[in-house]
mmCIF file of the N, C-alpha and C atoms, coordinates in Angstrom:
data_MODEL
# 
_entry.id   MODEL 
# 
loop_
_atom_site.group_PDB 
_atom_site.id 
_atom_site.type_symbol 
_atom_site.label_atom_id 
_atom_site.label_alt_id 
_atom_site.label_comp_id 
_atom_site.label_asym_id 
_atom_site.label_entity_id 
_atom_site.label_seq_id 
_atom_site.pdbx_PDB_ins_code 
_atom_site.Cartn_x 
_atom_site.Cartn_y 
_atom_site.Cartn_z 
_atom_site.occupancy 
_atom_site.B_iso_or_equiv 
_atom_site.pdbx_formal_charge 
_atom_site.auth_seq_id 
_atom_site.auth_comp_id 
_atom_site.auth_asym_id 
_atom_site.auth_atom_id 
_atom_site.pdbx_PDB_model_num 
ATOM 1   N N  . VAL A 1 1  ? -11.705 26.205 6.375   1.00 0.00 ? 1  VAL A N  1 
ATOM 2   C CA . VAL A 1 1  ? -11.643 27.630 5.829   1.00 0.00 ? 1  VAL A CA 1 
ATOM 3   C C  . VAL A 1 1  ? -11.548 28.636 6.225   1.00 0.00 ? 1  VAL A C  1 
ATOM 4   N N  . PHE A 1 2  ? -10.517 29.522 6.547   1.00 0.00 ? 2  PHE A N  1 
ATOM 5   C CA . PHE A 1 2  ? -10.033 30.581 6.914   1.00 0.00 ? 2  PHE A CA 1 
ATOM 6   C C  . PHE A 1 2  ? -10.611 32.100 6.578   1.00 0.00 ? 2  PHE A C  1 
ATOM 7   N N  . ILE A 1 3  ? -10.628 33.372 6.847   1.00 0.00 ? 3  ILE A N  1 
ATOM 8   C CA . ILE A 1 3  ? -10.856 34.062 6.272   1.00 0.00 ? 3  ILE A CA 1 
ATOM 9   C C  . ILE A 1 3  ? -9.908  35.407 6.692   1.00 0.00 ? 3  ILE A C  1 
ATOM 10  N N  . ASP A 1 4  ? -9.042  35.890 5.820   1.00 0.00 ? 4  ASP A N  1 
ATOM 11  C CA . ASP A 1 4  ? -8.943  36.816 6.211   1.00 0.00 ? 4  ASP A CA 1 
ATOM 12  C C  . ASP A 1 4  ? -10.033 38.629 7.335   1.00 0.00 ? 4  ASP A C  1 
ATOM 13  N N  . ASP A 1 5  ? -9.963  38.148 9.004   1.00 0.00 ? 5  ASP A N  1 
ATOM 14  C CA . ASP A 1 5  ? -10.715 39.417 8.782   1.00 0.00 ? 5  ASP A CA 1 
ATOM 15  C C  . ASP A 1 5  ? -9.942  40.264 9.720   1.00 0.00 ? 5  ASP A C  1 
ATOM 16  N N  . GLY A 1 6  ? -8.920  41.304 8.665   1.00 0.00 ? 6  GLY A N  1 
ATOM 17  C CA . GLY A 1 6  ? -8.619  42.488 8.696   1.00 0.00 ? 6  GLY A CA 1 
ATOM 18  C C  . GLY A 1 6  ? -7.610  42.469 9.905   1.00 0.00 ? 6  GLY A C  1 
ATOM 19  N N  . SER A 1 7  ? -7.925  41.844 10.208  1.00 0.00 ? 7  SER A N  1 
ATOM 20  C CA . SER A 1 7  ? -6.724  41.549 11.870  1.00 0.00 ? 7  SER A CA 1 
ATOM 21  C C  . SER A 1 7  ? -5.522  40.033 11.515  1.00 0.00 ? 7  SER A C  1 
ATOM 22  N N  . GLY A 1 8  ? -5.933  39.317 10.472  1.00 0.00 ? 8  GLY A N  1 
ATOM 23  C CA . GLY A 1 8  ? -4.498  38.105 10.200  1.00 0.00 ? 8  GLY A CA 1 
ATOM 24  C C  . GLY A 1 8  ? -6.046  37.222 9.075   1.00 0.00 ? 8  GLY A C  1 
ATOM 25  N N  . TRP A 1 9  ? -5.385  36.197 9.773   1.00 0.00 ? 9  TRP A N  1 
ATOM 26  C CA . TRP A 1 9  ? -5.873  35.473 8.988   1.00 0.00 ? 9  TRP A CA 1 
ATOM 27  C C  . TRP A 1 9  ? -6.922  34.228 10.117  1.00 0.00 ? 9  TRP A C  1 
ATOM 28  N N  . ALA A 1 10 ? -8.340  33.798 10.450  1.00 0.00 ? 10 ALA A N  1 
ATOM 29  C CA . ALA A 1 10 ? -8.904  33.441 11.345  1.00 0.00 ? 10 ALA A CA 1 
ATOM 30  C C  . ALA A 1 10 ? -10.079 32.371 10.765  1.00 0.00 ? 10 ALA A C  1 
ATOM 31  N N  . LEU A 1 11 ? -9.593  31.232 11.672  1.00 0.00 ? 11 LEU A N  1 
ATOM 32  C CA . LEU A 1 11 ? -10.836 30.307 10.615  1.00 0.00 ? 11 LEU A CA 1 
ATOM 33  C C  . LEU A 1 11 ? -11.992 30.652 10.727  1.00 0.00 ? 11 LEU A C  1 
ATOM 34  N N  . ASP A 1 12 ? -12.827 30.200 10.000  1.00 0.00 ? 12 ASP A N  1 
ATOM 35  C CA . ASP A 1 12 ? -13.905 31.117 9.433   1.00 0.00 ? 12 ASP A CA 1 
ATOM 36  C C  . ASP A 1 12 ? -15.545 29.218 9.942   1.00 0.00 ? 12 ASP A C  1 
ATOM 37  N N  . GLU A 1 13 ? -14.722 27.816 9.060   1.00 0.00 ? 13 GLU A N  1 
ATOM 38  C CA . GLU A 1 13 ? -15.312 27.339 9.178   1.00 0.00 ? 13 GLU A CA 1 
ATOM 39  C C  . GLU A 1 13 ? -15.382 26.420 8.234   1.00 0.00 ? 13 GLU A C  1 
ATOM 40  N N  . ARG A 1 14 ? -15.213 25.098 9.578   1.00 0.00 ? 14 ARG A N  1 
ATOM 41  C CA . ARG A 1 14 ? -14.568 23.694 9.375   1.00 0.00 ? 14 ARG A CA 1 
ATOM 42  C C  . ARG A 1 14 ? -15.142 22.868 8.011   1.00 0.00 ? 14 ARG A C  1 
ATOM 43  N N  . ILE A 1 15 ? -14.736 22.706 7.334   1.00 0.00 ? 15 ILE A N  1 
ATOM 44  C CA . ILE A 1 15 ? -15.855 21.170 6.171   1.00 0.00 ? 15 ILE A CA 1 
ATOM 45  C C  . ILE A 1 15 ? -15.150 20.405 6.836   1.00 0.00 ? 15 ILE A C  1 
ATOM 46  N N  . GLU A 1 16 ? -15.938 19.173 6.366   1.00 0.00 ? 16 GLU A N  1 
ATOM 47  C CA . GLU A 1 16 ? -15.835 17.285 5.814   1.00 0.00 ? 16 GLU A CA 1 
ATOM 48  C C  . GLU A 1 16 ? -16.588 17.136 5.250   1.00 0.00 ? 16 GLU A C  1 
ATOM 49  N N  . ALA A 1 17 ? -15.538 16.267 4.752   1.00 0.00 ? 17 ALA A N  1 
ATOM 50  C CA . ALA A 1 17 ? -16.505 15.164 4.038   1.00 0.00 ? 17 ALA A CA 1 
ATOM 51  C C  . ALA A 1 17 ? -18.470 14.468 5.020   1.00 0.00 ? 17 ALA A C  1 
ATOM 52  N N  . PRO A 1 18 ? -18.920 14.134 4.101   1.00 0.00 ? 18 PRO A N  1 
ATOM 53  C CA . PRO A 1 18 ? -20.214 12.954 4.444   1.00 0.00 ? 18 PRO A CA 1 
ATOM 54  C C  . PRO A 1 18 ? -19.945 11.715 5.360   1.00 0.00 ? 18 PRO A C  1 
ATOM 55  N N  . ASN A 1 19 ? -18.582 11.822 4.602   1.00 0.00 ? 19 ASN A N  1 
ATOM 56  C CA . ASN A 1 19 ? -18.398 10.374 4.745   1.00 0.00 ? 19 ASN A CA 1 
ATOM 57  C C  . ASN A 1 19 ? -17.132 9.892  5.138   1.00 0.00 ? 19 ASN A C  1 
ATOM 58  N N  . ALA A 1 20 ? -16.525 10.499 5.903   1.00 0.00 ? 20 ALA A N  1 
ATOM 59  C CA . ALA A 1 20 ? -15.368 10.474 6.770   1.00 0.00 ? 20 ALA A CA 1 
ATOM 60  C C  . ALA A 1 20 ? -15.014 9.150  6.661   1.00 0.00 ? 20 ALA A C  1 
ATOM 61  N N  . ALA A 1 21 ? -13.724 8.333  6.512   1.00 0.00 ? 21 ALA A N  1 
ATOM 62  C CA . ALA A 1 21 ? -13.423 7.464  7.182   1.00 0.00 ? 21 ALA A CA 1 
ATOM 63  C C  . ALA A 1 21 ? -11.807 7.777  7.992   1.00 0.00 ? 21 ALA A C  1 
ATOM 64  N N  . PHE A 1 22 ? -11.856 7.023  8.735   1.00 0.00 ? 22 PHE A N  1 
ATOM 65  C CA . PHE A 1 22 ? -10.121 6.881  8.663   1.00 0.00 ? 22 PHE A CA 1 
ATOM 66  C C  . PHE A 1 22 ? -9.366  7.150  7.104   1.00 0.00 ? 22 PHE A C  1 
ATOM 67  N N  . GLY A 1 23 ? -7.816  6.992  7.053   1.00 0.00 ? 23 GLY A N  1 
ATOM 68  C CA . GLY A 1 23 ? -7.141  7.132  5.657   1.00 0.00 ? 23 GLY A CA 1 
ATOM 69  C C  . GLY A 1 23 ? -7.803  7.503  4.454   1.00 0.00 ? 23 GLY A C  1 
ATOM 70  N N  . ASP A 1 24 ? -8.911  8.233  5.112   1.00 0.00 ? 24 ASP A N  1 
ATOM 71  C CA . ASP A 1 24 ? -9.741  8.825  3.617   1.00 0.00 ? 24 ASP A CA 1 
ATOM 72  C C  . ASP A 1 24 ? -8.679  10.068 2.716   1.00 0.00 ? 24 ASP A C  1 
ATOM 73  N N  . TYR A 1 25 ? -7.852  10.562 3.523   1.00 0.00 ? 25 TYR A N  1 
ATOM 74  C CA . TYR A 1 25 ? -7.195  11.386 3.673   1.00 0.00 ? 25 TYR A CA 1 
ATOM 75  C C  . TYR A 1 25 ? -7.966  13.024 2.892   1.00 0.00 ? 25 TYR A C  1 
ATOM 76  N N  . PHE A 1 26 ? -8.477  13.013 3.888   1.00 0.00 ? 26 PHE A N  1 
ATOM 77  C CA . PHE A 1 26 ? -9.805  14.594 3.211   1.00 0.00 ? 26 PHE A CA 1 
ATOM 78  C C  . PHE A 1 26 ? -8.785  15.713 3.135   1.00 0.00 ? 26 PHE A C  1 
ATOM 79  N N  . GLY A 1 27 ? -9.433  16.168 1.689   1.00 0.00 ? 27 GLY A N  1 
ATOM 80  C CA . GLY A 1 27 ? -8.840  17.657 2.256   1.00 0.00 ? 27 GLY A CA 1 
ATOM 81  C C  . GLY A 1 27 ? -6.675  17.389 1.417   1.00 0.00 ? 27 GLY A C  1 
ATOM 82  N N  . PHE A 1 28 ? -6.639  16.636 1.414   1.00 0.00 ? 28 PHE A N  1 
ATOM 83  C CA . PHE A 1 28 ? -5.077  16.376 0.603   1.00 0.00 ? 28 PHE A CA 1 
ATOM 84  C C  . PHE A 1 28 ? -4.703  17.354 0.058   1.00 0.00 ? 28 PHE A C  1 
ATOM 85  N N  . THR A 1 29 ? -6.483  17.436 -1.231  1.00 0.00 ? 29 THR A N  1 
ATOM 86  C CA . THR A 1 29 ? -5.231  18.815 -1.887  1.00 0.00 ? 29 THR A CA 1 
ATOM 87  C C  . THR A 1 29 ? -6.805  19.101 -1.884  1.00 0.00 ? 29 THR A C  1 
ATOM 88  N N  . VAL A 1 30 ? -6.581  20.586 -1.756  1.00 0.00 ? 30 VAL A N  1 
ATOM 89  C CA . VAL A 1 30 ? -6.959  21.323 -2.195  1.00 0.00 ? 30 VAL A CA 1 
ATOM 90  C C  . VAL A 1 30 ? -7.752  22.722 -3.507  1.00 0.00 ? 30 VAL A C  1 
ATOM 91  N N  . ALA A 1 31 ? -8.637  22.792 -3.687  1.00 0.00 ? 31 ALA A N  1 
ATOM 92  C CA . ALA A 1 31 ? -8.567  23.703 -4.295  1.00 0.00 ? 31 ALA A CA 1 
ATOM 93  C C  . ALA A 1 31 ? -9.914  25.397 -4.750  1.00 0.00 ? 31 ALA A C  1 
ATOM 94  N N  . LEU A 1 32 ? -9.866  26.513 -5.448  1.00 0.00 ? 32 LEU A N  1 
ATOM 95  C CA . LEU A 1 32 ? -10.316 27.733 -4.884  1.00 0.00 ? 32 LEU A CA 1 
ATOM 96  C C  . LEU A 1 32 ? -10.366 28.002 -5.990  1.00 0.00 ? 32 LEU A C  1 
ATOM 97  N N  . SER A 1 33 ? -12.377 28.149 -6.140  1.00 0.00 ? 33 SER A N  1 
ATOM 98  C CA . SER A 1 33 ? -12.457 29.271 -7.170  1.00 0.00 ? 33 SER A CA 1 
ATOM 99  C C  . SER A 1 33 ? -11.915 30.736 -7.261  1.00 0.00 ? 33 SER A C  1 
ATOM 100 N N  . ALA A 1 34 ? -11.442 31.337 -8.681  1.00 0.00 ? 34 ALA A N  1 
ATOM 101 C CA . ALA A 1 34 ? -11.458 32.359 -8.307  1.00 0.00 ? 34 ALA A CA 1 
ATOM 102 C C  . ALA A 1 34 ? -12.261 33.012 -7.554  1.00 0.00 ? 34 ALA A C  1 
ATOM 103 N N  . ASP A 1 35 ? -13.573 33.608 -7.791  1.00 0.00 ? 35 ASP A N  1 
ATOM 104 C CA . ASP A 1 35 ? -14.438 33.899 -7.142  1.00 0.00 ? 35 ASP A CA 1 
ATOM 105 C C  . ASP A 1 35 ? -14.318 33.898 -5.991  1.00 0.00 ? 35 ASP A C  1 
ATOM 106 N N  . GLY A 1 36 ? -13.620 32.802 -5.076  1.00 0.00 ? 36 GLY A N  1 
ATOM 107 C CA . GLY A 1 36 ? -14.221 32.481 -4.212  1.00 0.00 ? 36 GLY A CA 1 
ATOM 108 C C  . GLY A 1 36 ? -15.131 32.069 -2.824  1.00 0.00 ? 36 GLY A C  1 
ATOM 109 N N  . SER A 1 37 ? -15.980 31.684 -4.049  1.00 0.00 ? 37 SER A N  1 
ATOM 110 C CA . SER A 1 37 ? -17.525 30.875 -3.728  1.00 0.00 ? 37 SER A CA 1 
ATOM 111 C C  . SER A 1 37 ? -17.824 28.960 -4.225  1.00 0.00 ? 37 SER A C  1 
ATOM 112 N N  . GLU A 1 38 ? -16.557 28.441 -4.065  1.00 0.00 ? 38 GLU A N  1 
ATOM 113 C CA . GLU A 1 38 ? -17.067 27.483 -4.180  1.00 0.00 ? 38 GLU A CA 1 
ATOM 114 C C  . GLU A 1 38 ? -14.774 26.614 -4.427  1.00 0.00 ? 38 GLU A C  1 
ATOM 115 N N  . LEU A 1 39 ? -15.340 25.474 -3.582  1.00 0.00 ? 39 LEU A N  1 
ATOM 116 C CA . LEU A 1 39 ? -14.183 24.265 -2.898  1.00 0.00 ? 39 LEU A CA 1 
ATOM 117 C C  . LEU A 1 39 ? -14.018 23.403 -3.417  1.00 0.00 ? 39 LEU A C  1 
ATOM 118 N N  . VAL A 1 40 ? -13.300 23.268 -4.105  1.00 0.00 ? 40 VAL A N  1 
ATOM 119 C CA . VAL A 1 40 ? -13.143 21.491 -4.034  1.00 0.00 ? 40 VAL A CA 1 
ATOM 120 C C  . VAL A 1 40 ? -11.703 20.739 -3.058  1.00 0.00 ? 40 VAL A C  1 
ATOM 121 N N  . ALA A 1 41 ? -12.389 19.179 -2.468  1.00 0.00 ? 41 ALA A N  1 
ATOM 122 C CA . ALA A 1 41 ? -11.394 19.342 -1.142  1.00 0.00 ? 41 ALA A CA 1 
ATOM 123 C C  . ALA A 1 41 ? -11.119 17.401 -1.866  1.00 0.00 ? 41 ALA A C  1 
ATOM 124 N N  . SER A 1 42 ? -10.089 17.024 -2.077  1.00 0.00 ? 42 SER A N  1 
ATOM 125 C CA . SER A 1 42 ? -9.770  15.352 -3.041  1.00 0.00 ? 42 SER A CA 1 
ATOM 126 C C  . SER A 1 42 ? -9.347  14.571 -1.419  1.00 0.00 ? 42 SER A C  1 
ATOM 127 N N  . ALA A 1 43 ? -10.038 13.594 -1.244  1.00 0.00 ? 43 ALA A N  1 
ATOM 128 C CA . ALA A 1 43 ? -10.021 12.524 -0.402  1.00 0.00 ? 43 ALA A CA 1 
ATOM 129 C C  . ALA A 1 43 ? -9.392  11.125 -1.398  1.00 0.00 ? 43 ALA A C  1 
ATOM 130 N N  . TRP A 1 44 ? -7.843  11.377 -1.630  1.00 0.00 ? 44 TRP A N  1 
ATOM 131 C CA . TRP A 1 44 ? -6.903  10.370 -2.555  1.00 0.00 ? 44 TRP A CA 1 
ATOM 132 C C  . TRP A 1 44 ? -7.349  9.293  -1.716  1.00 0.00 ? 44 TRP A C  1 
ATOM 133 N N  . ASP A 1 45 ? -7.620  8.719  -1.058  1.00 0.00 ? 45 ASP A N  1 
ATOM 134 C CA . ASP A 1 45 ? -7.736  7.500  0.059   1.00 0.00 ? 45 ASP A CA 1 
ATOM 135 C C  . ASP A 1 45 ? -9.334  6.550  0.046   1.00 0.00 ? 45 ASP A C  1 
ATOM 136 N N  . GLU A 1 46 ? -10.204 7.652  -0.704  1.00 0.00 ? 46 GLU A N  1 
ATOM 137 C CA . GLU A 1 46 ? -11.856 7.514  -0.229  1.00 0.00 ? 46 GLU A CA 1 
ATOM 138 C C  . GLU A 1 46 ? -12.121 5.632  -0.879  1.00 0.00 ? 46 GLU A C  1 
ATOM 139 N N  . ASP A 1 47 ? -12.956 4.734  0.049   1.00 0.00 ? 47 ASP A N  1 
ATOM 140 C CA . ASP A 1 47 ? -13.366 4.099  -0.512  1.00 0.00 ? 47 ASP A CA 1 
ATOM 141 C C  . ASP A 1 47 ? -14.693 4.736  -1.026  1.00 0.00 ? 47 ASP A C  1 
ATOM 142 N N  . GLY A 1 48 ? -15.087 4.580  -2.240  1.00 0.00 ? 48 GLY A N  1 
ATOM 143 C CA . GLY A 1 48 ? -15.945 5.381  -2.991  1.00 0.00 ? 48 GLY A CA 1 
ATOM 144 C C  . GLY A 1 48 ? -17.500 3.602  -3.436  1.00 0.00 ? 48 GLY A C  1 
ATOM 145 N N  . GLY A 1 49 ? -18.253 4.196  -3.970  1.00 0.00 ? 49 GLY A N  1 
ATOM 146 C CA . GLY A 1 49 ? -19.169 2.977  -4.383  1.00 0.00 ? 49 GLY A CA 1 
ATOM 147 C C  . GLY A 1 49 ? -19.108 3.201  -5.334  1.00 0.00 ? 49 GLY A C  1 
ATOM 148 N N  . SER A 1 50 ? -19.172 3.984  -6.327  1.00 0.00 ? 50 SER A N  1 
ATOM 149 C CA . SER A 1 50 ? -18.962 4.410  -7.664  1.00 0.00 ? 50 SER A CA 1 
ATOM 150 C C  . SER A 1 50 ? -18.487 4.951  -8.309  1.00 0.00 ? 50 SER A C  1 
ATOM 151 N N  . LEU A 1 51 ? -18.409 4.893  -9.686  1.00 0.00 ? 51 LEU A N  1 
ATOM 152 C CA . LEU A 1 51 ? -17.803 6.130  -10.155 1.00 0.00 ? 51 LEU A CA 1 
ATOM 153 C C  . LEU A 1 51 ? -17.748 7.193  -10.785 1.00 0.00 ? 51 LEU A C  1 
ATOM 154 N N  . GLY A 1 52 ? -17.860 8.366  -11.441 1.00 0.00 ? 52 GLY A N  1 
ATOM 155 C CA . GLY A 1 52 ? -18.418 9.673  -12.076 1.00 0.00 ? 52 GLY A CA 1 
ATOM 156 C C  . GLY A 1 52 ? -19.073 10.315 -10.589 1.00 0.00 ? 52 GLY A C  1 
ATOM 157 N N  . LEU A 1 53 ? -19.744 11.440 -10.883 1.00 0.00 ? 53 LEU A N  1 
ATOM 158 C CA . LEU A 1 53 ? -20.921 11.838 -9.846  1.00 0.00 ? 53 LEU A CA 1 
ATOM 159 C C  . LEU A 1 53 ? -21.633 10.984 -9.661  1.00 0.00 ? 53 LEU A C  1 
ATOM 160 N N  . GLY A 1 54 ? -22.227 12.157 -8.617  1.00 0.00 ? 54 GLY A N  1 
ATOM 161 C CA . GLY A 1 54 ? -23.337 11.275 -7.488  1.00 0.00 ? 54 GLY A CA 1 
ATOM 162 C C  . GLY A 1 54 ? -23.702 9.913  -7.572  1.00 0.00 ? 54 GLY A C  1 
ATOM 163 N N  . GLY A 1 55 ? -22.609 9.299  -6.890  1.00 0.00 ? 55 GLY A N  1 
ATOM 164 C CA . GLY A 1 55 ? -22.239 7.459  -6.624  1.00 0.00 ? 55 GLY A CA 1 
ATOM 165 C C  . GLY A 1 55 ? -23.056 7.456  -4.942  1.00 0.00 ? 55 GLY A C  1 
ATOM 166 N N  . ASP A 1 56 ? -22.663 6.577  -5.262  1.00 0.00 ? 56 ASP A N  1 
ATOM 167 C CA . ASP A 1 56 ? -23.336 5.812  -3.310  1.00 0.00 ? 56 ASP A CA 1 
ATOM 168 C C  . ASP A 1 56 ? -21.798 6.286  -2.328  1.00 0.00 ? 56 ASP A C  1 
ATOM 169 N N  . MET A 1 57 ? -22.275 7.216  -1.627  1.00 0.00 ? 57 MET A N  1 
ATOM 170 C CA . MET A 1 57 ? -21.097 7.442  -0.268  1.00 0.00 ? 57 MET A CA 1 
ATOM 171 C C  . MET A 1 57 ? -21.257 6.913  0.444   1.00 0.00 ? 57 MET A C  1 
ATOM 172 N N  . THR A 1 58 ? -22.499 6.149  0.545   1.00 0.00 ? 58 THR A N  1 
ATOM 173 C CA . THR A 1 58 ? -22.456 5.092  2.422   1.00 0.00 ? 58 THR A CA 1 
ATOM 174 C C  . THR A 1 58 ? -21.689 3.820  1.207   1.00 0.00 ? 58 THR A C  1 
ATOM 175 N N  . SER A 1 59 ? -21.131 3.803  0.426   1.00 0.00 ? 59 SER A N  1 
ATOM 176 C CA . SER A 1 59 ? -20.232 2.462  -0.165  1.00 0.00 ? 59 SER A CA 1 
ATOM 177 C C  . SER A 1 59 ? -19.367 2.636  0.248   1.00 0.00 ? 59 SER A C  1 
ATOM 178 N N  . ASN A 1 60 ? -18.784 1.701  0.541   1.00 0.00 ? 60 ASN A N  1 
ATOM 179 C CA . ASN A 1 60 ? -16.712 1.237  0.801   1.00 0.00 ? 60 ASN A CA 1 
ATOM 180 C C  . ASN A 1 60 ? -16.564 -0.035 -1.067  1.00 0.00 ? 60 ASN A C  1 
ATOM 181 N N  . ALA A 1 61 ? -17.346 0.084  -1.327  1.00 0.00 ? 61 ALA A N  1 
ATOM 182 C CA . ALA A 1 61 ? -16.804 -1.012 -2.773  1.00 0.00 ? 61 ALA A CA 1 
ATOM 183 C C  . ALA A 1 61 ? -15.859 -0.354 -3.167  1.00 0.00 ? 61 ALA A C  1 
ATOM 184 N N  . LEU A 1 62 ? -15.105 0.215  -4.046  1.00 0.00 ? 62 LEU A N  1 
ATOM 185 C CA . LEU A 1 62 ? -14.279 0.652  -4.104  1.00 0.00 ? 62 LEU A CA 1 
ATOM 186 C C  . LEU A 1 62 ? -12.835 0.726  -3.920  1.00 0.00 ? 62 LEU A C  1 
ATOM 187 N N  . ILE A 1 63 ? -11.675 0.010  -2.570  1.00 0.00 ? 63 ILE A N  1 
ATOM 188 C CA . ILE A 1 63 ? -11.478 0.781  -2.341  1.00 0.00 ? 63 ILE A CA 1 
ATOM 189 C C  . ILE A 1 63 ? -10.217 1.615  -3.155  1.00 0.00 ? 63 ILE A C  1 
ATOM 190 N N  . GLY A 1 64 ? -9.688  2.094  -2.347  1.00 0.00 ? 64 GLY A N  1 
ATOM 191 C CA . GLY A 1 64 ? -8.796  2.990  -2.560  1.00 0.00 ? 64 GLY A CA 1 
ATOM 192 C C  . GLY A 1 64 ? -9.132  4.627  -4.303  1.00 0.00 ? 64 GLY A C  1 
ATOM 193 N N  . SER A 1 65 ? -10.295 4.683  -4.113  1.00 0.00 ? 65 SER A N  1 
ATOM 194 C CA . SER A 1 65 ? -10.318 5.089  -5.890  1.00 0.00 ? 65 SER A CA 1 
ATOM 195 C C  . SER A 1 65 ? -10.779 6.287  -5.371  1.00 0.00 ? 65 SER A C  1 
ATOM 196 N N  . GLY A 1 66 ? -10.799 7.182  -4.542  1.00 0.00 ? 66 GLY A N  1 
ATOM 197 C CA . GLY A 1 66 ? -10.710 8.696  -4.525  1.00 0.00 ? 66 GLY A CA 1 
ATOM 198 C C  . GLY A 1 66 ? -11.938 8.927  -4.418  1.00 0.00 ? 66 GLY A C  1 
ATOM 199 N N  . ALA A 1 67 ? -11.867 10.180 -4.060  1.00 0.00 ? 67 ALA A N  1 
ATOM 200 C CA . ALA A 1 67 ? -13.499 11.059 -4.633  1.00 0.00 ? 67 ALA A CA 1 
ATOM 201 C C  . ALA A 1 67 ? -12.915 12.715 -4.682  1.00 0.00 ? 67 ALA A C  1 
ATOM 202 N N  . GLY A 1 68 ? -13.877 13.820 -5.243  1.00 0.00 ? 68 GLY A N  1 
ATOM 203 C CA . GLY A 1 68 ? -13.983 14.567 -4.757  1.00 0.00 ? 68 GLY A CA 1 
ATOM 204 C C  . GLY A 1 68 ? -15.106 15.611 -4.710  1.00 0.00 ? 68 GLY A C  1 
ATOM 205 N N  . TYR A 1 69 ? -14.899 16.682 -3.153  1.00 0.00 ? 69 TYR A N  1 
ATOM 206 C CA . TYR A 1 69 ? -16.480 17.255 -2.629  1.00 0.00 ? 69 TYR A CA 1 
ATOM 207 C C  . TYR A 1 69 ? -16.021 18.063 -3.591  1.00 0.00 ? 69 TYR A C  1 
ATOM 208 N N  . VAL A 1 70 ? -17.470 19.112 -3.428  1.00 0.00 ? 70 VAL A N  1 
ATOM 209 C CA . VAL A 1 70 ? -17.502 20.355 -3.222  1.00 0.00 ? 70 VAL A CA 1 
ATOM 210 C C  . VAL A 1 70 ? -18.457 20.598 -3.597  1.00 0.00 ? 70 VAL A C  1 
ATOM 211 N N  . PHE A 1 71 ? -17.539 21.696 -2.107  1.00 0.00 ? 71 PHE A N  1 
ATOM 212 C CA . PHE A 1 71 ? -18.384 23.121 -1.447  1.00 0.00 ? 71 PHE A CA 1 
ATOM 213 C C  . PHE A 1 71 ? -18.824 24.125 -2.519  1.00 0.00 ? 71 PHE A C  1 
ATOM 214 N N  . ARG A 1 72 ? -19.586 24.764 -2.356  1.00 0.00 ? 72 ARG A N  1 
ATOM 215 C CA . ARG A 1 72 ? -20.255 26.099 -2.356  1.00 0.00 ? 72 ARG A CA 1 
ATOM 216 C C  . ARG A 1 72 ? -21.055 26.951 -1.464  1.00 0.00 ? 72 ARG A C  1 
ATOM 217 N N  . ALA A 1 73 ? -20.316 28.247 -1.392  1.00 0.00 ? 73 ALA A N  1 
ATOM 218 C CA . ALA A 1 73 ? -20.230 29.622 0.099   1.00 0.00 ? 73 ALA A CA 1 
ATOM 219 C C  . ALA A 1 73 ? -21.340 29.917 -0.727  1.00 0.00 ? 73 ALA A C  1 
ATOM 220 N N  . ASP A 1 74 ? -22.769 29.553 0.580   1.00 0.00 ? 74 ASP A N  1 
ATOM 221 C CA . ASP A 1 74 ? -24.078 30.254 0.207   1.00 0.00 ? 74 ASP A CA 1 
ATOM 222 C C  . ASP A 1 74 ? -24.091 31.342 0.718   1.00 0.00 ? 74 ASP A C  1 
ATOM 223 N N  . ASP A 1 75 ? -24.898 32.092 -0.414  1.00 0.00 ? 75 ASP A N  1 
ATOM 224 C CA . ASP A 1 75 ? -24.699 33.424 -0.434  1.00 0.00 ? 75 ASP A CA 1 
ATOM 225 C C  . ASP A 1 75 ? -25.860 34.958 0.471   1.00 0.00 ? 75 ASP A C  1 
ATOM 226 N N  . VAL A 1 76 ? -26.602 34.326 1.759   1.00 0.00 ? 76 VAL A N  1 
ATOM 227 C CA . VAL A 1 76 ? -27.068 34.654 2.128   1.00 0.00 ? 76 VAL A CA 1 
ATOM 228 C C  . VAL A 1 76 ? -26.090 34.558 3.639   1.00 0.00 ? 76 VAL A C  1 
ATOM 229 N N  . SER A 1 77 ? -25.981 33.338 3.860   1.00 0.00 ? 77 SER A N  1 
ATOM 230 C CA . SER A 1 77 ? -25.494 33.281 4.930   1.00 0.00 ? 77 SER A CA 1 
ATOM 231 C C  . SER A 1 77 ? -23.478 33.124 4.978   1.00 0.00 ? 77 SER A C  1 
ATOM 232 N N  . GLY A 1 78 ? -23.308 32.634 3.601   1.00 0.00 ? 78 GLY A N  1 
ATOM 233 C CA . GLY A 1 78 ? -21.248 32.635 3.321   1.00 0.00 ? 78 GLY A CA 1 
ATOM 234 C C  . GLY A 1 78 ? -21.526 30.634 4.162   1.00 0.00 ? 78 GLY A C  1 
ATOM 235 N N  . ASP A 1 79 ? -22.480 30.104 4.561   1.00 0.00 ? 79 ASP A N  1 
ATOM 236 C CA . ASP A 1 79 ? -22.069 28.811 5.141   1.00 0.00 ? 79 ASP A CA 1 
ATOM 237 C C  . ASP A 1 79 ? -21.472 28.226 3.769   1.00 0.00 ? 79 ASP A C  1 
ATOM 238 N N  . TRP A 1 80 ? -20.444 27.452 4.195   1.00 0.00 ? 80 TRP A N  1 
ATOM 239 C CA . TRP A 1 80 ? -20.511 26.194 3.848   1.00 0.00 ? 80 TRP A CA 1 
ATOM 240 C C  . TRP A 1 80 ? -20.950 24.867 2.925   1.00 0.00 ? 80 TRP A C  1 
ATOM 241 N N  . GLU A 1 81 ? -21.487 24.851 1.522   1.00 0.00 ? 81 GLU A N  1 
ATOM 242 C CA . GLU A 1 81 ? -22.767 23.596 1.762   1.00 0.00 ? 81 GLU A CA 1 
ATOM 243 C C  . GLU A 1 81 ? -22.240 22.884 0.442   1.00 0.00 ? 81 GLU A C  1 
ATOM 244 N N  . LEU A 1 82 ? -21.689 21.363 0.839   1.00 0.00 ? 82 LEU A N  1 
ATOM 245 C CA . LEU A 1 82 ? -22.036 19.762 -0.384  1.00 0.00 ? 82 LEU A CA 1 
ATOM 246 C C  . LEU A 1 82 ? -22.916 19.874 -0.916  1.00 0.00 ? 82 LEU A C  1 
ATOM 247 N N  . VAL A 1 83 ? -22.340 20.576 -2.509  1.00 0.00 ? 83 VAL A N  1 
ATOM 248 C CA . VAL A 1 83 ? -22.750 20.931 -3.597  1.00 0.00 ? 83 VAL A CA 1 
ATOM 249 C C  . VAL A 1 83 ? -23.235 19.226 -4.383  1.00 0.00 ? 83 VAL A C  1 
ATOM 250 N N  . ARG A 1 84 ? -21.492 18.922 -4.033  1.00 0.00 ? 84 ARG A N  1 
ATOM 251 C CA . ARG A 1 84 ? -21.583 17.013 -4.241  1.00 0.00 ? 84 ARG A CA 1 
ATOM 252 C C  . ARG A 1 84 ? -20.300 16.330 -4.413  1.00 0.00 ? 84 ARG A C  1 
# 
């Protein structure tokens, strides 16, 4: 995640999928909410364990099913946290 620190863009924080594996393509597509408080990152080739929200992130049963990860900036610290 990059921020404008007044003199240009600077790396603020690195976000990662909690179950990242080679070839998942995490971050291939990203979207940021209008107010900048939420970020969605895709992993279009993630081998997920279930369809829908709240799936088993430790399972790789569904080869190439893909996934989306929603991160939210903490109001106090500003750190990005995985919310689903």
